[in-house]
Structure formats: C-alpha cells, structure tokens
C-alpha positions, -999 to +999 in steps of 0.1 A: -094-018+336-087-054+339-107-071+311-125-064+280-158-076+263-151-079+226-177-087+199-164-109+172-187-114+142-183-138+112-208-125+086-243-112+092-262-128+122-232-147+134-212-134+164-197-141+198-191-119+228-158-129+243-148-117+279-109-116+282-083-103+304-064-070+294-033-089+303-040-116+277-019-116+246-033-112+210-023-148+205-047-158+234-075-138+218-068-158+186-073-189+205-104-177+222-120-167+189-112-201+172-128-218+202-158-197+202-164-206+165-153-243+168-124-238+143-092-259+144-061-238+148-041-251+119-032-221+099-016-188+104-034-156+117-030-119+119-046-089+136-051-058+117-056-030+142-064-004+117-095-023+106-082-030+071-071-065+061-036-066+046-029-029+057+006-027+067-003+003+091-008-016+124-007-053+121+005-083+143+013-118+128+014-153+142+048-158+127+077-135+115+087-134+080+102-099+080+125-083+105+099-056+115+070-081+120+053-080+155+042-113+169+008-119+185+024-138+213+044-109+223+018-082+228-010-079+253-042-061+248-032-036+273+000-030+255-017-022+223-039+003+240-072-015+233-102+006+243-141+008+242-154+010+205-122+001+189-127-019+158-101-043+141-100-074+121-088-107+128-076-128+098-073-166+101-060-189+073-041-168+047-055-192+020-093-193+027-090-159+044-116-161+072-121-124+083-137-117+117-148-083+124-140-072+162-152-044+183-145-037+219-179-035+236-169-028+273-140-022+295-143-038+329-127-035+363-132-073+372-105-097+365-110-125+339-086-156+346-099-175+314-114-162+283-152-170+280-180-167+256-206-147+274-230-144+244-233-166+213-257-157+183-260-177+149-245-210+139-208-208+130-200-219+094-181-250+088-144-245+085-139-272+059-172-277+043-178-306+019-183-300-018-202-325-036-195-310-070-158-309-074-162-290-106-174-260-085-137-256-072-121-225-087-090-231-110-070-208-087-073-226-053-042-225-032-017-252-043+003-273-021+042-269-018+045-301-040+021-287-066+040-254-067+073-272-072+057-290-102+044-258-115+078-241-114+095-271-129+075-265-161+089-231-167+119-234-189+141-209-170+167-214-143+155-210-108+177-179-102+162-162-131+126-170-119+137-155-084+150-125-101+116-120-121+099-123-087+120-097-072+110-073-103+074-081-098+076-073-060+095-042-066+071-029-093+040-037-071+056-016-042+069+012-064+041+017-088+010-001-074-003-009-109+018-014-139+011-030-174+030-063-178+044-053-212+063-022-194+075-045-167+089-070-194+105-043-212+120-030-179+134-065-170+150-071-205+165-036-203+185-044-171+191-082-174+199-108-202+169-109-223+141-136-216+117-146-243+082-133-239+067-167-236+092-178-210+086-145-190+048-151-192+052-186-179+073-174-150+048-145-141+020-171-141+037-194-117+049-167-094+012-151-093+001-184-079+027-182-052+024-148-040+002-128-016+018-095-024+004-088-059-016-103-086-016-104-124-049-094-139-063-088-173-081-056-185-113-071-170-098-076-137-100-114-141-072-137-128-042-140-151-038-170-176-014-178-201-040-170-229-037-134-222-007-115-239+015-093-219+000-062-233-035-068-220-023-077-184-013-056-155+006-063-122-015-050-093-005-046-056-023-065-030-041-037-012-061-029-044-080-061-037-093-054+000-127-039-006-137-028-042-110-044-066-126-030-097-131+004-085-098+008-068-079-004-099-100+019-123-093+049-100-054+041-100-054+038-137-071+071-140-048+088-116-017+073-134-029+083-170-004+103-189+023+103-163+058+090-171+071+058-154+099+063-130+128+041-140+156+035-115+189+016-119+185-022-110+201-022-077+181+008-065+148-005-081+152-039-064+154-024-030+117-017-032+111-056-033+110-050+004+076-034+011+091-016+043+119+001+022+119+039+019+150+059+009+167+078+037+158+113+026+163+144+048+124+146+052+123+110+064+152+117+089+135+147+101+102+129+108+120+100+125+138+125+148+104+140+157+089+107+164+118+093+185+110+107+219+072+100+212+077+063+204+100+054+235+086+025+253+060+016+225+057-014+202+072+004+172+103+022+167+104+058+154+116+044+121+089+018+119+062+045+128+076+067+100+075+036+076+038+033+085+032+069+077+049+066+044+030+034+036-002+054+039+013+083+018+021+058-010-014+049-015-028+083-009-048+071+022-061+097+046-038+110+072-065+102+098-055+066+096-019+076+109-035+100+135-059+073+147-029+049+153-010+077+171-038+085+192-047+049+201-011+041+210-008+074+231+018+094+211-003+125+210-006+125+249+031+128+254+045+163+262+068+162+229+036+159+209+032+191+186+005+189+161+016+219+140+052+206+139+039+171+129+016+186+101+045+205+086+069+175+087+041+152+072+037+177+043+074+176+036+074+137+040+043+135+016+061+156-010+091+134-011+077+101-008+069+080-041+032+076-048+014+049-069-006+076-084+025+092-097+039+059-111+068+058-086+076+096-087+073+120-057+050+149-058+082+171-058+098+151-086+066+157-108+064+193-100+102+198-110+095+180-143+065+202-150+087+233-142+112+221-167+084+213-193+071+250-189+107+262-195+109+241-226+079+256-241+095+292-241+103+299-277+114+331-294+087+356-304+069+347-337+082+309-336+055+283-339+049+259-311+028+228-307+021+237-270-005+263-261+007+296-256+012+300-218+041+325-220+040+357-200+032+389-220+063+404-237+077+435-220+098+461-238+129+473-221+132+510-216+093+516-220+095+541-249+069+568-254+034+557-267+039+571-303+076+556-307+080+523-326+079+493-305+112+479-298+099+443-302+102+446-339+065+443-349+065+478-367+037+491-347+037+520-322+045+510-287+011+522-274-006+499-299+016+469-293+034+460-261+024+491-244-011+476-242+003+448-223 
C-alpha cells in the first residue's frame, strides 16, 4: 500500500476526495485539506483519530502544549496505521472550530508524489464570511489577547490568585466532570485565603472566556454571565459539549445525584489540573507492565496508552473505543497480546480509577463506603432505626429445643420465635 484516497466532507453535500501518499505526514494531509477547500492556513489544527472532537484518546496536534502531545509533522499516515474505512475528524481553527469528517475510501498500490483532489462536490463555505449585521455576532466570540488582558485587569484580585482559581477549575473539571460552582467556591475557600463571592465570580467569568478545557453554565445550560449567582451555575468539562451538551450534562447530573463529593488535600487535588494525571496505583502499574511489550516501537508509550484507557474509564465510555485504538495500531497482533489478561487488568483498573459519575470516587471507594454504611446500620435488637431493616435474621446460640424459651429475650418459645427463622 503506497497511497490512500480519503474522503473529506464539510457539512452535507460538500466533500473532496484527496489522493495522498502513505508516507505523507498528518501535517501534509492538513495542508491538502485546506487547499482543497480554499482555506488559509492561519490557525492551529488537530486530528482526532477516534472520530470524536476533543477526545484525548488518540489525537495529534499542530503544536505541543503538553509534554505528551503528538505533533502532526512527526507522524505519517502509514505510522498511524491508517486503513480502508477508517473514520477520523480533522479540526481546524480552535476558535471557529471547522470540523471536517474524514474517511479512508481506498488503499492503493500506486505511488502519489503530490497530494491531489480527484473528486470535488459542492461549493466550500467562506472561511471568513462578511456579516452585514454586527448585532448578530454572539457575546461570547473569542477575544484577542489584548481584550483578554483588559478583561483580567477588571478582576479585583492579584494575578497569582486568579491563576490559583484557574487551577482549581481545571482540577475540578478533570476530577468531577460536573460540579456546582458554590461547591467549588466552598472548596477553594476551605483550602486558601478566603475570596469574596463577587470576586470569585468575576475571576471565574474571565477564566471561562479564556479556557477550552471547561465551561461555566447555568441550570439551563446557557453560557455563564455575572448575573447568575454561584448556586445556580455549574462547572462542566469540555467533553460534555461535543455532541449533545444538554443530554450529556443531564445524564451526568442524574448519575451523580445523592453521591458524596470526594475532597482531597490541596496539593493532591491540584495534580488533577493536568488532564493526563492519574495516581500511580498498583492497578495502573500492572496495566503499564502488560502494555510495555505491546507498545514497543509505536507512537505512544505504555504509560500513555494506560492514560488513554483511564481517560475512557473516567467518562464511562465503552471499552470498544480503546480496543479499536489497540487494533488499529497493531497491539492485538503481537504475540504478547492476551485478551483474557487484558480484560482482567482492565476490570481492576476500572474499579480503581476515579469517575465523573462518582463525583471523583473510584468504584471500589464507593463500594467500601457503602459497606461501612451497612455496618453502621446494625443496631441492638429492639432499637429504633431510621434506616430500613436490612439486618440478617437473628439466630440463637445453642439452638434450644422448640418448646424452650427463646434466648433472645422475647418471652416466646423458641419454635415460635427465632426457631422460625
């Protein structure tokens, strides 16, 4: 296989078929797509190979912001195991977010020296359309660096305090997924010098404009504004806005209902401001050890693959997403691959990774809390309890004869009391 034909569509009825070498980089594919749609290359871009925009599972960026980010200039189509029928998304301009749907139509044995458009259907939209009515522009358009600086200057807090609040917002989004702002405010003031509610509100509003990792919403999922008090606003992680924000947020609220919030010491909590952070548990170490021989020579390290798995666990996404990634990159074809062992390790990792639906707790932590709750419900016989009676039936030591008094102290014969049980 020397080249591919890739269908790239931008909305209904507008697509281009691009023939490109298998040795071309993702960056060269990016250039070919922009040329095909007559777009200027003046913004950042990313390829999401799991076909989900802003998913961290298998993504390549035009520039590196985090140490683990993979660059589109460094990976060829052959290296990322592109194959027929593979679907993925290309995102251009993180502000306007032009999302192109890509699908590999054919694998070809003939070489392609220069990428070319072999089929073009539909007129491409304007990259920068002219708007006659400026009032149609939304109030939350991306701000320039100068405008952001002016916005921050209006917040009556030192910059280090604003940065600290931002760290708390990032950590909360990564650990909880969804969190009422009044709970975040209470957590922040518990672990830091107290900030007035109005000041915290202003800082959160400014940070919200300047972040792609989370958003602050009101109870109706509208964008945050200073008119809304903290107790009617929520901090929501970015992945909730990919397809069906209203449905995703409503479902996560339902899953979190009635569960306690996991509170960590400040230093440990702020580690979650890095979306790639996961504690080095025995279960994580065991999975990394399993993945190490499988990932040799591939783009991601064993620890990075494990991080991808855990990022799927955190949001309760199907395990099939991880298996698809592993199949596409050839891990399952290696002799060290053992599906049964992987399934067992995955289950242990799942039970010991924090989940947004559990408000930061792992399944095992919630299970132990529930077991402690059951134990707390056990009370002496005859004592009233506000909990439903879930105690096991009482038994009598020594099991006396049926007509003997029951040793539980009821005054009844044993056969008419505990003997029945």
